[in-house]
N, C-alpha and C positions, 0 to 999 in steps of 0.2 A: 569628444571621446565616447566610444563605443561601450556599451553595457557587455559584459563580460559574465556569460552565463551558461550552464549546463543545462540540458534537457532530458528528463527520461520518463518514459510512460509504462505504468504499472497497471495491471488487471487482476481483480481475484473475485470469483463467485459473479455477482452482476457489476461489481464497483470497478471504475476506472479512475486513475489518478494521474493527473499531469503534474511533474515536480520539476522546479527550477532551482538549481543550486547556484547562488551569486556570493562572491567574496564578502564576508561580514564576520560576525562573531556569534554564531550559534543561535540565532532566533528563528524560530519557526511559525510559519503563518498558515492556515489552513482554512481555504474559503473566505480571506478576509478576516479570521478571528482568529485569537491566539491558541497556540497550541493547547494548552492546558483546558482552555474553554471548549475547545471543538472534540478533543478526548477527554474526557473526564476520568475515564477507568485508567488505572495505573498500566492495565495489561496491554491495552492499545497503544499507550504512548511508548512502553518498552518495545513493543514489535516494530513501532516506526522506527525509533532510534537504534536498532540493532546493527545495519550496515554501518552506521556513522561511529559507533563503538567500535565495532570489529575491526573500522580501518582508522581510527584515531583521527577523525576528522571532524568531531562534533563542534570544533569551536573554531573552524576555518569558513565556515558557511552560514550565510542567511538562506533559509530554504522557504520557497513558496509553493504551497501544494495546492491545486484545484482537484477537487475530488467529486464525482457524482456517481449516482445509484448504490444500490446495493445498502449495508447496513454497517455499524461502527467496524466490526470485525473485517468485514471485506473491504472496507475503506483503509482501514491500518494495513491489511496486507497489501493492498495494491500499492499503497506510499511505501511500503519497505523496497517491494520490487523495483517502484519508480527512481526512489535514492539510490537503490543499487546499482541501476543502469544508466542514472546520471553521473554517478561517482566513477563509472568506466569510460564516459565522455570525458570527463575530467582527467582520469590518469589510468591508462591501459594496464599498466602494471598492478593495479589491485584486483585484478580480475583472479588471479590465483588465489587469493585469500577468501574473495567474496564467493568464487564458485565451491570452494571446498568447504564453508558453511551453509551451501545451498541458498544463497539470496538471490542467485541469477535464474533460478529454476521457476517456471510459471507452475502453479497450481491448478492443474486442470479440472479440478472438480467443480462441476457446474451445479447451477439450481436446475432441479428437474420441475418440468410443469405438472400444472395440475392437471389430472386426466378428468374426462366427461363421465357421469354416473359414479364418481368415486368422491369421498371426502377430501383426498389431496393427492399427490404423486403416487403413493403407494396403499395409504390406508382406504380401505372400503368402509361402507357403510354395514352395519350390523346384517347378517345373512339369516332370515327366518324359514325355517324349514314349511311351517305350516302357518 
């Protein structure tokens, strides 16, 4: 028997998340760890679960997330977009609800690189006139 799964890829800042939705009872695994262990903050967990709660599919799928790059917030945002895209792969009729809530929009704001001769991307070293 073939494994039925739905794939979605999400990106946010420097983070990339590959999301696999498989029929199950709502267990979420991130990079081989439990969801609560990987995302200790309630905020990040809430961000990841938003598309599932909006479409009322939280207990229909086991979710496997492979994420790399960025930090916890970026990875949570990438996972959110990946889950939303995977839900579309599962059922295209969910598109209206997901689009209305803004879960299918890629946040285009990117990390700006540090410039030479400066402390960061925008911040400069203190200027001394004399």
